[in-house]
N, C-alpha and C positions, 0 to 999 in steps of 0.2 A: 587802122591803125596808125600811130605819130612815130617816129622815132624819141633817144631819149630826147627830153627837154627838160634839163633841172637849173634850177640859178640857186645860187648859195644867198641866204638870205643873214647877214652879219654870222655867217660861217665859224670863224674866229672865236667868236665870243658865245653861241648859242648854239653849236652843231647842230643845226637843223637843216635840212636840204630834200627842200619842195620838188617834187618830181609827181614827172606823168612819163612812165614806164610800163611798157606794155607788156614786155617780156624779160625776161634777163639773157645777158649777151656770150656769158665765156663759161661752162660749166665740166668739172672733171671728174669720172667717176672710174671706179677701176673694173679692169676688163674683164667682160661677162656679167657684169651688174646691170643692172636697169635704173631707170631714170625717168621723171615723169617731172616734166614741164610746162608752164601756165602762161596761158597767152589769152589775153587781156582784149576786151574789143571793144566799139562804142555801143550801147543802148539801141542806137539806129540800125545796127546788124542783129539784131534777136535771134531775127527769123532767117535769115543766110547760113547758107553751107558755110561749115569752114572746114579746113585741111591741112594736115603737113607734108610739104614738099619737100625733099633729099637733092640735094645738091648745093655746091657752090656759087654759083652763078643764077641767078631769078629765070632767066630765059631760058635756061637749059636743066633748071630742072622737075623730077620725078616726081606724081603723087605719092606718097606712100600712106596716107588714110586719110578719108574723109568721112564727115559725119551722115553723112546716107550712102557709103561705101565703106564696107569693114575690111579689113585688110584681114584674108583667110587662111593666112600664116601664122599671124599669134605674135608676130613680131613686132605690130604697133596699136596701139588701142588710143581712141580718142573721146573725150565723153563735155558735150556741150552744158555748163550750168549758167543757166539763165537770170538766174535769183542773183548771180552774182559779177554776170558779166564775162565770164570766163570758159575759155575750155582748155582741155590740159591733155595733151599727148602722153600717151609715155613707150618709151621705146629700150625693148628687153632684151637683154643677152647682147651688151654695148661690146664689139668688136675690134673697129677701129676708129679712128676720129672722121668725124663728121661733121658738115652743115646742114642744117633744116632751116626751112622756114616756116614761122606761123600766119596763116594765110584766112583773109575772107573774101569768099566770090564774090564780086559784085556782078551783077548783069547787068549789059550795057555798057559795063567802063574796066578801070584797072583794077585790077586785085588788090584791096588790103593786104599789106604784110609786116612782118619785123625779121630782122635775121637772128640765129641763135648759132655758134662752135660748142660742139661737144667734142670734146677731146678725151684720150682712155692712157693711164698710169695706175701705176701699182702703186704707190701711194700718193693720193688726192692731196691739191695742196689747198681745198678745201673743202669741210663736209661736215657734216650732223650724223648722231643717234640715229635719226630715223625721220623720214621728211612725213610724215603724217604723225602728227601732234592729239592731242586731245586734253581738252580743260571743262571746267564746271564754274557757272556762270557763281560773279562773285567771290572766286578765287583767284589762285596766280598758277603760274606756268612760269616754264625755267627750260630756255633751248641754249644748248652746247654747243661752236661751232670754233672745230677745230681747224686749226690755220699753221701752215707750214711757209706761208708768203708773208715777206712785209706789204708795210703799206696800210691806210686809215682805214680801220675797221668800223662797217656799220651796221645797223638792223633799221629792213625797210619794209613798206606796205606795199607790195601790186598798187602800182597806179596814186599810189599815196606818197607819203614821207619817210625819211631816211634820219635817225640821229647816230649821232657817235661817243656821246657820253650818257651818262646818268641822268634822271629827274626831268626827260625830255616825254613828249608825248608821239606816240606813234599811235594812228587809229584811236587818237580819243583816251587812250591807254600810258599811264606812266612805264616808264620803264627804266629800268634799272643793269647797267652792262657791267660786268668783272671781268677785269685783263688779266691776263699773264702770259706766259712767251708763249705756250702752245695752243691756247685754248681762251674765248669769251664767251662768257654763260651772259645769255639778256633776260631777263624776268619783266613778263606783263603783271603787272598789278589791279586785280577789279576788273575780271572778263566779264563780257558782255554778248550776249548770243552772237549781237553785230560785228562783232569782233574775229566771227569765221573767215576765210580765208586765206588767201594766197602771201606769204612774207619771204622774204630771204635774207640770210647772212652775207656781208659782202667785205671782202680786203683783196682792196688793189684792183688788180688785172680782173678775179672768181667770183662768182657769186654760188651760189647752193640755196633752192627754193625749199618753203618749208607750207605744209599746210596745215593749219590747225581749225578744229571743231569745237566750239562752245557748247557743251548741252546744259541741261540742268543736274543738279548732284542726284547721284542716287537715292533709295528709298531709306526713311530712318531707321538707325539700329533697331528698334524695336520690330517693326516691321520684319529687317532679316534675323533676328533672333524666332520671330515664329516661324519664318521657312524652315531654319534650320531643325525645330523642334519637328513638324511636320513631317518633313524630314527621314529621320529618326523612328518615328512611328511606321512611317510607311517600309521603311528598312526590316527591323522588326517582324512588321506584322506578312512579309513577303519571302517566304522563303527562298525562291528563285534569287534573289538578291543577296549579293555577298555579306556576309552578318559580318559586324562589329560590336565587339563589348565595349558596353559604359560602363565602366568603375562605378559608380556614382548609379546607377540602376542593381548592380549587385551589390553595392551593400545597403541600397533603401530593400530591396527584396528578402536578403539576410537578416536585417530588424525584422521586419515584418513576422517573418518563420520564429526566430527566436520569442517574438512575445505574444505570438496563438502558442507557442509549448508553456512557456512559461504560467498563462493561465490556464489550459487544460493541465499541468498538473496543478493546480492552484484549484480548481474544482476538484480532483480527483482527490485532495488532502482533506476538503470540507468535507466531501461525504463518507470519505473511509470515517472521522471522527465521528461524523452523524450516528454510522452506523454501531461501533465499539461503545458509547453511551448507551443506546439502548437492548445490545443483547445480556445486559449482566440482571436488567428488571425482567425479561423474560425468561431468563432463568429459575430465578426467584419464584414467581408464578406457577412454573413446574415442578417445583421440590413437589416428594409427600413427605408427609411427616412421618418419624418413626418416636414413639414414645419410653423413654428408656428406664426409668425409674416410677414406680407406678406405687402410691400408698394407699390403704381400705382406712378410713375412718369411720366407725359407729354412729349413724344419729342420735339425736334424742327419741326417747320416746315419745314424747307429749303429743306427735303429731297423729291425727284422727285416724288421717290416711295417708301414713307415707308412701310414696314411692320408690323408693329403697330405702335396705336398711343402713346404708354406706354412702357414706361422700369419696369421692374417688379426687386423690393430691397429685399432680406430676410434678415433679421433683426437676426435668431435664427434656427438653425438646433437641435432639438432631432431627436433620435432614436427612432425606437416604444418598444423596449424592455427597454429602461431609461424610456418612458411615461408609460409602464405599471409598473414601480416599484415604481413607483411617485405615480402613486394612489393607489396602494397595502398601503403605506406608509401613507395615509391620511383616 
């Protein structure tokens, strides 16, 4: 690694600083918190052992954690991300001011190293909402940097450049910086997957690293709706899962039930009407005929072989049922 090598190119006009910074130098955290520190290394050291050394002076510092020898107490973690040529050290439960070295082990030569200071404060001079941020390809992301100290406010890419004003490029992305008294927000526009990596807020003496991960956007809205419907059906068919009543399902079920009842009533009325029409005809066929008045009339004697001496004339005919009704009425 190399020490800070930053050259200002027309800084007063452009606000752009081109740097080769391999790690941050001064970080302040709340007592008991955890902090992750990125350490950039040269591509030729990809297969080398990396480690964190604790101590103010290089010659007297002691190993805290190595990529080939982890910390069994869990106070320190280390991760080597070869694609980004960066290894990250995480220090848990920070309780006192400490000095550390990011180191790449060199066989047969002096180890490559970079120094940083970690201090403790109840109100850190510079902080962020969270160190790990996620954005979507083609989208934007905003990081809020909260500051109590004075000085030039910057947004930087580890191993890249820094900007101090809006509409400059950091890691190939246009940046918008909004500043006020206690916070300045940084918005990166039109993210690409290659923009994943370590950045940091910078204000005067202190820095605060932020890791950005850029991924593809989630599934479309249509797929999300399909998954939701499938989940609802699963909940209904499995009694062991806590049931949730969907008002829409209740209204649909009630409507179907009402339609079934109305159809059943309509069929019943139709059948009843047909039965009422057929009953009178049946009664007429079953009535017995009673002749109430009978008159006899003699036939003429001109016939050679009369079958009968008289003709019978019926003046009125009454059915047996009608006669029964009249008797009952009397």
